[in-house]
C-alpha positions as CSV (number, residue, x, y, z in Angstrom):
1,X,-24.1,-24.0,16.7
2,X,-22.4,-22.1,20.1
3,X,-24.2,-19.0,20.3
4,X,-23.9,-16.3,22.8
5,X,-26.2,-13.3,24.6
6,X,-24.1,-10.4,24.4
7,X,-25.8,-6.9,26.5
8,X,-29.3,-7.8,24.8
9,X,-28.3,-7.6,21.7
10,X,-30.1,-11.0,20.7
11,X,-28.3,-14.2,19.5
12,X,-24.3,-13.6,18.1
13,X,-22.6,-16.1,17.2
14,X,-19.1,-17.2,19.4
15,X,-16.2,-15.9,17.5
16,X,-14.5,-19.5,18.0
17,X,-17.2,-20.5,15.4
18,X,-15.9,-18.2,12.6
19,X,-13.2,-19.6,10.0
20,X,-9.9,-18.3,10.2
21,X,-7.3,-17.4,8.4
22,X,-3.5,-17.4,8.5
23,X,-1.1,-15.0,7.6
24,X,2.0,-15.4,6.3
25,X,3.7,-14.3,9.5
26,X,1.6,-16.9,11.5
27,X,-1.2,-14.3,13.0
28,X,-4.7,-15.3,12.7
29,X,-7.4,-13.2,10.0
30,X,-11.2,-13.9,11.1
31,X,-12.2,-15.0,7.6
32,X,-15.2,-12.6,7.3
33,X,-15.3,-8.9,8.3
34,X,-17.6,-6.4,8.5
35,X,-17.3,-3.3,5.9
36,X,-17.6,0.3,6.7
37,X,-18.4,1.8,3.4
38,X,-21.5,3.4,2.9
39,X,-21.1,6.9,3.0
40,X,-23.2,7.6,-0.3
41,X,-26.1,6.4,1.6
42,X,-25.7,6.0,5.1
43,X,-24.3,8.2,8.1
44,X,-21.7,7.7,9.7
45,X,-23.4,7.3,13.4
46,X,-25.6,4.3,11.7
47,X,-22.1,2.9,10.2
48,X,-20.6,3.4,13.6
49,X,-23.5,2.0,15.4
50,X,-23.7,-1.6,13.1
51,X,-20.1,-1.9,14.0
52,X,-20.5,-1.7,17.7
53,X,-23.5,-3.8,17.8
54,X,-21.5,-6.5,15.2
55,X,-18.8,-6.6,17.3
56,X,-21.3,-7.5,20.4
57,X,-22.9,-9.9,18.1
58,X,-19.6,-11.7,17.3
59,X,-17.6,-9.9,14.7
60,X,-14.1,-9.4,15.0
61,X,-12.7,-8.2,11.7
62,X,-13.8,-4.9,10.9
63,X,-12.3,-3.1,7.4
64,X,-12.1,0.9,7.5
65,X,-10.3,3.1,5.3
66,X,-9.4,7.0,6.0
67,X,-11.8,8.0,2.6
68,X,-14.8,6.9,3.9
69,X,-15.1,9.7,6.3
70,X,-16.6,7.2,9.6
71,X,-13.4,6.1,11.1
72,X,-13.6,9.1,14.4
73,X,-17.2,8.0,14.9
74,X,-15.4,4.0,14.5
75,X,-13.6,4.7,16.5
76,X,-16.2,5.5,19.3
77,X,-17.5,2.2,18.6
78,X,-14.5,0.5,19.2
79,X,-14.2,2.1,22.5
80,X,-17.8,1.0,23.7
81,X,-17.5,-2.6,22.7
82,X,-13.7,-2.8,24.2
83,X,-15.4,-1.2,27.8
84,X,-17.9,-3.7,27.2
85,X,-15.0,-6.3,27.9
86,X,-14.2,-7.4,24.2
87,X,-10.0,-7.2,24.6
88,X,-8.2,-5.1,21.7
89,X,-6.3,-8.6,21.2
90,X,-9.7,-10.2,19.6
91,X,-10.1,-7.5,17.2
92,X,-8.5,-7.5,13.7
93,X,-8.8,-3.6,12.1
94,X,-7.7,-3.0,8.7
95,X,-7.4,0.7,7.7
96,X,-6.7,2.3,3.9
97,X,-4.1,4.9,2.9
98,X,-6.2,7.1,0.4
99,X,-4.6,8.3,-3.1
100,X,-3.8,11.3,-2.3
101,X,-1.6,10.6,0.4
102,X,1.2,8.5,-1.1
103,X,3.9,11.2,-1.2
104,X,6.6,11.6,1.4
105,X,5.7,11.3,4.9
106,X,1.8,11.4,4.3
107,X,1.7,7.7,4.5
108,X,3.0,8.5,7.8
109,X,0.6,11.2,8.8
110,X,-2.7,9.0,7.2
111,X,-2.1,6.3,9.7
112,X,-1.6,8.6,12.5
113,X,-4.6,10.2,12.0
114,X,-6.6,6.7,11.3
115,X,-5.1,5.2,14.6
116,X,-6.5,8.5,15.9
117,X,-9.5,8.6,14.9
118,X,-10.2,4.9,15.6
119,X,-8.7,5.0,18.8
120,X,-6.1,2.8,18.5
121,X,-2.7,2.2,19.2
122,X,-1.8,-0.3,16.0
123,X,-3.3,-1.7,13.5
124,X,-3.4,-4.9,12.3
125,X,-4.0,-4.2,8.8
126,X,-2.9,-1.2,6.2
127,X,-3.5,-1.6,2.7
128,X,-2.9,1.0,-0.2
129,X,-6.1,1.8,-1.1
130,X,-5.4,2.0,-4.8
131,X,-2.5,1.7,-6.7
132,X,-2.5,5.1,-8.2
133,X,-2.2,8.6,-6.9
134,X,-5.5,9.4,-8.1
135,X,-7.5,11.5,-6.7
136,X,-11.9,12.4,-7.2
137,X,-13.9,14.5,-5.2
138,X,-16.4,12.7,-2.8
139,X,-19.6,11.6,-4.7
140,X,-18.4,12.5,-8.1
141,X,-20.1,10.5,-11.4
142,X,-18.3,8.3,-13.2
143,X,-17.5,10.7,-15.8
144,X,-15.6,13.2,-13.4
145,X,-11.4,13.2,-13.6
146,X,-8.3,14.5,-11.8
147,X,-6.7,16.8,-14.2
148,X,-3.4,15.3,-12.5
149,X,-4.1,11.1,-12.7
150,X,-0.9,9.4,-13.8
151,X,-1.3,5.9,-14.8
152,X,1.1,3.4,-12.4
153,X,4.5,3.6,-12.3
154,X,6.4,1.6,-10.4
155,X,8.9,3.7,-8.8
156,X,6.4,5.6,-7.0
157,X,4.1,2.9,-5.4
158,X,7.8,1.5,-4.2
159,X,8.1,4.8,-2.9
160,X,4.8,4.3,-0.9
161,X,5.3,0.9,-0.2
162,X,8.5,2.1,1.6
163,X,6.9,4.2,3.9
164,X,4.3,1.3,4.7
165,X,7.3,-0.8,5.8
166,X,8.0,1.9,7.6
167,X,4.8,1.7,9.7
168,X,5.4,-1.8,10.5
169,X,9.0,-1.5,11.4
170,X,7.8,1.3,14.1
171,X,4.9,-0.8,15.4
172,X,2.7,1.1,14.5
173,X,1.0,-1.6,11.7
174,X,0.9,-5.3,12.4
175,X,0.7,-6.1,8.6
176,X,0.9,-3.9,5.3
177,X,-1.3,-5.2,2.0
178,X,-2.3,-4.1,-1.2
179,X,-5.6,-3.3,-2.6
180,X,-7.2,-3.0,-6.0
181,X,-4.3,-4.8,-7.8
182,X,-3.3,-6.8,-10.8
183,X,-1.3,-9.8,-11.4
184,X,1.5,-7.7,-13.0
185,X,1.5,-5.1,-10.1
186,X,1.6,-7.7,-7.6
187,X,4.3,-9.3,-9.4
188,X,6.7,-6.6,-9.5
189,X,5.9,-5.6,-5.5
190,X,6.9,-9.3,-4.6
191,X,10.3,-8.7,-6.6
192,X,10.9,-5.3,-5.2
193,X,9.3,-5.2,-1.7
194,X,11.3,-5.9,1.9
195,X,7.9,-6.8,3.9
196,X,5.9,-8.6,1.0
197,X,2.1,-8.1,1.8
198,X,0.1,-10.2,3.8
199,X,-3.1,-9.5,2.1
200,X,-5.0,-7.8,-1.1
201,X,-8.1,-6.7,-1.5
202,X,-9.8,-7.2,-4.4
203,X,-13.4,-7.2,-6.2
204,X,-14.6,-10.9,-5.5
205,X,-17.9,-12.4,-5.7
206,X,-19.3,-15.1,-7.7
207,X,-19.9,-13.3,-10.8
208,X,-16.3,-11.8,-10.7
209,X,-13.9,-14.7,-9.3
210,X,-10.7,-13.4,-10.7
211,X,-9.5,-17.1,-10.9
212,X,-5.5,-15.8,-11.9
213,X,-5.3,-13.2,-9.2
214,X,-6.6,-15.4,-6.6
215,X,-4.8,-18.5,-7.4
216,X,-1.5,-15.8,-7.5
217,X,-1.9,-14.2,-4.2
218,X,-3.1,-18.1,-2.7
219,X,0.5,-19.1,-4.2
220,X,2.3,-16.5,-2.8
221,X,0.7,-16.3,1.0
222,X,-1.4,-13.3,0.4
223,X,-4.5,-13.5,1.8
224,X,-7.5,-12.5,-0.5
225,X,-9.8,-10.2,1.0
226,X,-13.1,-9.9,-1.1
227,X,-14.9,-6.5,-1.3
228,X,-18.4,-6.7,-2.8
229,X,-19.3,-10.2,-2.2
230,X,-22.6,-9.9,-2.7
231,X,-22.2,-8.3,-6.1
232,X,-22.9,-4.5,-4.2
233,X,-26.3,-4.5,-5.1
234,X,-26.3,-0.9,-3.3
235,X,-22.9,0.3,-5.2
236,X,-23.0,4.0,-5.8
237,X,-24.8,5.1,-9.3
238,X,-21.3,5.9,-11.0
239,X,-20.2,2.4,-11.0
240,X,-23.6,0.9,-12.4
241,X,-23.2,0.2,-16.1
242,X,-26.0,-1.7,-18.4
243,X,-23.8,-4.7,-18.5
244,X,-23.6,-5.4,-14.9
245,X,-24.9,-8.7,-14.1
246,X,-26.8,-9.6,-10.5
247,X,-25.2,-12.3,-8.5
248,X,-28.2,-12.6,-6.0
249,X,-30.5,-13.3,-9.0
250,X,-28.3,-15.9,-10.8
251,X,-30.8,-19.1,-10.8
252,X,-27.7,-21.5,-9.7
253,X,-27.1,-18.9,-6.3
254,X,-31.2,-19.1,-6.1
255,X,-31.4,-23.0,-6.2
256,X,-28.7,-23.5,-4.0
257,X,-30.6,-21.0,-1.3
258,X,-33.9,-22.7,-1.5
259,X,-32.4,-26.0,-1.4
260,X,-30.8,-24.3,1.9
261,X,-33.4,-22.6,3.1
262,X,-31.2,-19.4,3.5
263,X,-30.9,-16.1,1.5
264,X,-28.8,-16.2,-1.6
265,X,-26.6,-13.6,-0.3
266,X,-25.8,-16.8,2.2
267,X,-24.9,-18.3,-0.3
268,X,-22.4,-16.0,-1.4
269,X,-21.0,-15.7,1.7
270,X,-20.2,-19.2,2.6
271,X,-19.0,-19.5,-1.2
272,X,-16.4,-17.1,-0.1
273,X,-15.4,-18.7,3.2
274,X,-15.3,-22.0,1.6
275,X,-13.3,-21.0,-1.2
276,X,-10.7,-19.4,0.8
277,X,-10.9,-15.3,0.4
278,X,-12.5,-12.9,3.5
279,X,-15.3,-11.4,2.4
280,X,-16.0,-7.9,4.2
281,X,-19.8,-7.1,3.3
282,X,-21.1,-4.3,4.5
283,X,-24.8,-3.4,5.9
284,X,-26.4,-1.6,8.7
285,X,-29.4,-3.9,9.2
286,X,-28.7,-6.1,12.4
287,X,-30.5,-9.1,10.3
288,X,-28.2,-8.7,7.5
289,X,-24.9,-8.6,9.2
290,X,-25.8,-11.0,11.6
291,X,-27.1,-13.5,8.7
292,X,-23.7,-12.5,7.3
293,X,-22.0,-13.9,9.9
294,X,-23.4,-16.9,11.3
295,X,-23.9,-18.6,7.9
296,X,-20.4,-19.0,7.9
297,X,-20.5,-21.1,11.2
298,X,-24.0,-23.6,10.3
299,X,-24.0,-26.2,7.3
300,X,-21.4,-25.9,4.5
301,X,-22.1,-26.1,1.1
302,X,-21.3,-29.1,-0.8
303,X,-18.4,-29.6,-3.3
304,X,-21.4,-30.0,-5.9
305,X,-22.4,-26.9,-4.7
306,X,-19.2,-24.9,-4.9
307,X,-18.4,-26.6,-8.4
308,X,-21.8,-24.8,-9.9
309,X,-20.6,-21.5,-8.1
310,X,-17.6,-22.0,-9.8
311,X,-19.0,-22.3,-13.5
312,X,-21.1,-19.0,-13.2
313,X,-18.2,-16.4,-13.3
314,X,-18.7,-14.1,-15.8
315,X,-16.2,-11.7,-15.5
316,X,-17.9,-9.2,-14.3
317,X,-16.1,-6.5,-12.4
318,X,-18.6,-4.2,-10.7
319,X,-16.1,-1.4,-9.3
320,X,-14.2,-0.1,-13.1
321,X,-12.3,3.0,-11.1
322,X,-13.6,5.1,-14.4
323,X,-13.1,8.2,-11.6
324,X,-9.5,7.7,-11.3
325,X,-8.4,7.3,-15.4
326,X,-5.8,9.8,-16.6
327,X,-5.7,11.8,-20.1
328,X,-4.8,9.6,-22.5
329,X,-6.1,6.3,-21.1
330,X,-8.4,4.5,-23.7
331,X,-11.3,3.7,-20.9
332,X,-11.2,1.7,-17.4
333,X,-10.2,-1.5,-18.9
334,X,-6.4,0.1,-18.8
335,X,-6.5,0.4,-15.1
336,X,-6.6,-3.5,-14.6
337,X,-3.4,-4.3,-17.1
338,X,-6.3,-5.6,-19.5
339,X,-3.6,-5.0,-22.3
340,X,-1.9,-8.0,-21.0
341,X,1.8,-8.8,-20.5
342,X,2.5,-6.5,-23.5
343,X,0.9,-3.6,-21.7
344,X,3.6,-1.2,-20.3
345,X,3.9,-0.7,-17.0
346,X,6.5,2.2,-16.1
347,X,9.5,1.4,-14.2
348,X,12.2,3.5,-12.9
349,X,12.1,5.7,-16.6
350,X,11.8,2.5,-18.3
351,X,9.0,0.4,-19.1
352,X,8.4,-3.1,-17.5
């Protein structure tokens, strides 16, 4: 494997060895990224230091968001990394507009603040973080509710999306995308968008493979970006339920890890990359984030191993989104169109 030494940072991975995804525009997205959501258990300074070190070790894809509250610190890390010789054009930086900034003019203000905090002239990808304008305060429990929360309203989402399109036209953003969507919501977006989404960020791990949504994205040239690629063992308490399963303890994952002499986490990352999604694991521990990058450039899983992992899907959603529920909602499944084709989606005063 091609390794590099970066300013005493130890053995890194050449970015040339990391798989790439081609967006529908022809642009390239590194096939694995570093997530930056960890503010519930890590300081912004720790996350920024990990971002800087990860870039020096070979990462080129960093997934950020305004709501994580650490973009200004990450901006300092990006500047230091670029001062060391990394060119801006080598990096792929994502950010997201938060739910309380969907209103007229707010998307532009949100984007401009992220750009200022990150110290960048443009973003490679900007996502609508959730398809609802529903708010929750930092650190709240699963029972917290926004009294002004509303169900998905397609006309409102399209108003937000048109602001996203304006960012592309003005050059502030190279690509726009969605996050936490469903097939039904994406199909409406594709029907009505002038600029279609380049990516959809979604929960993806061996116990939650979302085959229908994954296939829909691939068939429509929307790159699936997978959060919680390891089953998010350190997710916030509000996102834990008794029925949750643990990917890293699955016998199939463990057996494959033993045969390859690697950690079960590396199996999950290999599977994700070979399947065609872009995993964005988070860690502030060098051994972890270096391993997550390195495993993408080492011995791949076999076809039989990929098939075995395909067989352990348990449809176990970990990030259920309870805090975004509105008055009258049955439960968290209403966020995900669990009612099927007959469940109404509001659109222009009528339902779809």
